[in-house]
N, C-alpha and C positions, 0 to 999 in steps of 0.2 A: 346130787343135792342142788336145789334151785338157789339162785342168788338171794331171793327174799328170805329163805330159811337160813342161809348162811349169815345174812345180816342180822337176823333176829338172834341167832346163837351168839354172835359177837357182842351184841348189845346187852345180852343177859349173862355174859360169861362171868364165872365166879372162881375163887381159888386164890391161894397165896402166891404160888410160883408157877402154876400151870393153868392154862385156859381150859374151861370145861363148862358143862351145863348139866343140871340135875334132870333125871328122867321125869320127876314130878312136874318141873317147869316146862319141859319139852312137850308134855301132854297138853299143857294149857295154851300153847302157841296157837293163835288164830290162823287157820289155813282155809282160804276160800276154795270151795270145791264145786265145780260146775256139775250139771246133771250127768248121769251115767252115759247117756248117748253122746254128749259132747266130749266127755273124757275119752271115749273110744275113738271119736273123730280126731282128737288131739294126738292120741297115741299113733294112729295111722299116719297122720301128717308128719309127725316127728320122725317116725321110722322111714318114711319116704324121703325126707330131707337128709337124714343121716346116710341113706343108701346113695343119694346123689353126691354127698360129700365124699363118701368112700370111693365112688366111681371117679370123681374128679381127682382125688389123690392118686388113684391107680393110674389114670391116664397121664398125669404129670410125671409120675415116677417112670412110667414106660417111655415117655417122651425124652426124659433126661438120659435114661439108659441108651436109647436109640441114638441120641445125639452124641454121646460119649463113644459108642461103638463106631459110628460113622466118622467121627473126628479121628479116632485111632487108626481106622482103616485107610483114610485118605492121607494122613500125615506120615504113616509108616514108610511108604516108598520114598518120600522126601527126606526122611531121616537117614536113608541109605542111598542118597543121591549119587555118592561117589562110585557106586557099583552099577548105576543105571546107564543105558545107552542114551544118546541125545533124544531119540524118539520116545523112549520110556519116560525120561525126565519131563519131556514136553507133555505127555499124556497125564502124568501125575500132577503137574502144575495146572493143567486144564481142569482136572477133576476138583482140585482145590478151589480154584477161582469160581467154578460153576456152582459150588456148594457153600460158598462163603457165608451167605446170609443164613443158611440153615445151621451151619456149624457154630456161628458166633452170635446167637441170640441170647446167650447166657454167659455169666462171668466164669462159670466152672470149667469152660473149655479153653479160655484164653491162656492159661498156664502152659498147656501143651503147645500152643502156638509159639509162645516165647521159647520153649525148649527147642522146637523145630528150627526157629530162626538162628539160635545159637549153634545148633548142629550143622546147619547149612553154612554158617559163617566159617566154622573151623574146617569144613570140607572144601572151602574155596568156591562155593556155589553162589555167593551173593554178589560178588564183583567179578568183572572180566579180568582174567589174568593177563598181565603184560609181559611176564617173564616166567620161565620155568622155575619150579621149586627145586632149589639145589640141595635142600636138606636130604640127608641119607635116610633111607627107609628104616635103618636100624637105630636111629637117634632116639634119645630118651629125654625126659625132663631134666635129668642131671647134666645134660650137655649144655643147658641154657640157664638152669636155675639151681640154687641151693636153698633147701628149707632149713632155716635156723630154729633150734628149739629154745624155749624159754628157760628161766632159772627156777629152781625149786625153792622159792621163798618160804620160810617157816612161818607158820601161823602166829607164833609167839612174837614175831617182829611187827605184826600188824598194829597200826595206831589209828585213832579216830580221824586224823587229817594228815595230809602229806602228799606223796607221789602216788598216783593211781597205778594199780597192777592190772594188766589186761589178762583176764581169766576166760575160761571156756564160756562161762555164763554171760560174758559181755559180748560174745561174737554173735551178731545177728545175720540177716540175709542182705548183704551188701554194705551194711554200716554197723557201727559199734553202739551198744546199748549200755548205759551206765546206771541203771536202776539199782543194781547191787554192786557196791564198790568196796575194794580192800585197798589199804594204803600202807606204805612204809614211810618212815620219817624222811623229810627232805634232806637232812644232813647226811643220809646214807646213800644218796643218789649216785655219787661219784664211784662208789664201790661196784656199782652194777651198770656202768656206762655202756658196756658192750651189749646190754639188753634194752637200751633206750630205743624207743620207737620214733619214727619220723612221719611227717606229713606225706600221705600217698602210699604208705606201706600197705601191702596186702597180707592179711593174716587169716589163718584157717584153724578151726577147732580140730584137734587131733582125737579128742574123746567125743563120742556122739556127733561126728561130723555131719551125719544125715539125720534129720528129724522129719516128722510128717509134713512140715511146711517147706522143706527144702534143705539146701546145703548151707552149713554155717561157715561162710567165708565173707570177709568184710574188707573194707578199705578205710584207712584212717584219714582224718582231716585235722586241721589245726585245732579244732575244738576238743579233740581227743588227747591233746598233748598238754603237759608232759605225762608220759606213762611208760611203764616197763613191762617187758614180755615175761609172762609167767609160764611155768612148766606145763606141757600138754597143749600149748598153743604154738603153731608154727608160723614163722615169718618168711616171706618170699624175698630172696635176694638174687637179682639178676647177675649172671656171670659175665655177660658181654653185651655189646650194643646191637646184637643181631635180633634181639627180642624186644618187642614193645610191651611195656607193663600193662597197658590197657587191653591189648590183645590177649595176654596171658590171663588176665582177670576174666575176660569173656570165656576163654577156653575152660577155666575152672568151673564155670557155671553150666557148661555144655554137657550133653549126655556122653560125649567122648571121655570126659574126666569122671563124671558121676558113675557111669557104668563100669569104669576101670578100677575104682577103689573097692576094696573088700574090708569093711570095718571089722569083721570078726568079733571075738569077745575075749575079754580078759577080766576075770572076776565079775562077770556079768555086765561089763561096760563095753559097748561097741567102740572100737578105736582103730585108728590108722597110725602109721609112723611116718616120719619125714623120709626115711629111706624107701618106703613103699611108694610114696608119691614120686620121688626122684626116679624110680625104676619104670614108671609108666611110659610107653612109647609116645613120642611127641615130635612131630615134623612140621614146624611152622613155615609158612610161605616167606618170601623175601620181605624185608622190613617195610618197604613202600606199600606192598599189598596188605600187610598187617594193618597199617594205618588206614587204608581205604576201607578195609573190613570193619574196623572200629567205628568209622563215620557212618557206614551203612547200618550197622547194628543199632547204633544210637538213634538213628532216624526211625528204624522199624520199631524199636522199643517205645519211642515217643508215640507212634501211631497206636501201639498196643495200650499205652496209658490212656489215650483218648478214647479208644474203643471201650475199655473198662469203665471209664467215667460215664460214657453214654449209656452203657448197660446198667450201671448202678442207678443212674437217673431214671431210666425206664422202669427198673424194679421199684424204685421209690414211688414213681407215679402210679404204677400198678397197685402198690400197697395202699396208697391214698384212695384210689378208686374202690378197692375192696373194703377198706374201712368205712368209706361213705355208704357203700351198699349195705354193709352189716348194720351200720347205725340206722339207716332207713328201715331195715327190717325190724330192728329192736324197737324203734320208735312206734312202728305200726303195732307191734306186739303189746307195747305198754298201753297204747290207746285202747286196744281190745281188752287188756287185763283190767283197766280202770272200769270199763263197762261191766265186766263180769263181777268185780268186787262190789259195785253198786247193787247188782242184782242179787248176789248171794250174801250180803252183809247181815 
């Protein structure tokens, strides 16, 4: 249906609760019709342009798929860098750098780059090692960390204002979201002091920990306090000074952790337990190296942020150019239509 006809229908819409138009009025709408030969030329031109649009969409889709496949193929060896020989690692790195401009001309591939950076970080491939990793191969998360479970606050205790309760719905990707908030009365806070959260605490959703946009693990800041830990949210508590909390936060985001958890299902809800997290193999490097890794990861993630910003700007500029081109075409069509209306009025 053409825009002029849609506008005419809206202008003549009738009815108490629903928009519509009577058939008798539809028949009376003025519709300028060019001669039959011109109609056929218009149909041929429209079909030609639609085929060009279909071809453009197909090419863009094929290009995106090819870029994703290339990205996956080139990053795959780097994600397994710990099992590569020095020569194989050098070859994998060369393929990556040689194809960088092709791989990262769109935002949709930057996410995998971030994951690879994190994987290389926890494999000890981002910084030069100054000492051997003394951690035993058989060590697990439980040797360094305890995952504390929240309290099962009853819904009948909830009040309109008071102390915030940190629920699964509040756990975002890296930070806490308070769009939906549950409270208990402030005068009850002392009853649940052991579930009070602190600035810098790492928390993870135990129900639906993985969603299509990533892992639901976050770090609290002062603006998130005071708040209390609710059931089915886990809080990370370091057992000793051998682990840097920033390094562990990086490890939680890496494929090393994400690929190790198996959410499973309980009553249809994917979940993990604190015990299953604690049982995951975990051999961090010495503390000094952990801190160097954190610095390097932060630097590389900042570069990824800059890359995404530039790609978004490029996409915005491309969209502006496309809109300008479409407007130019439509303006030309309107000029032609005015002439036709004058001829066939």
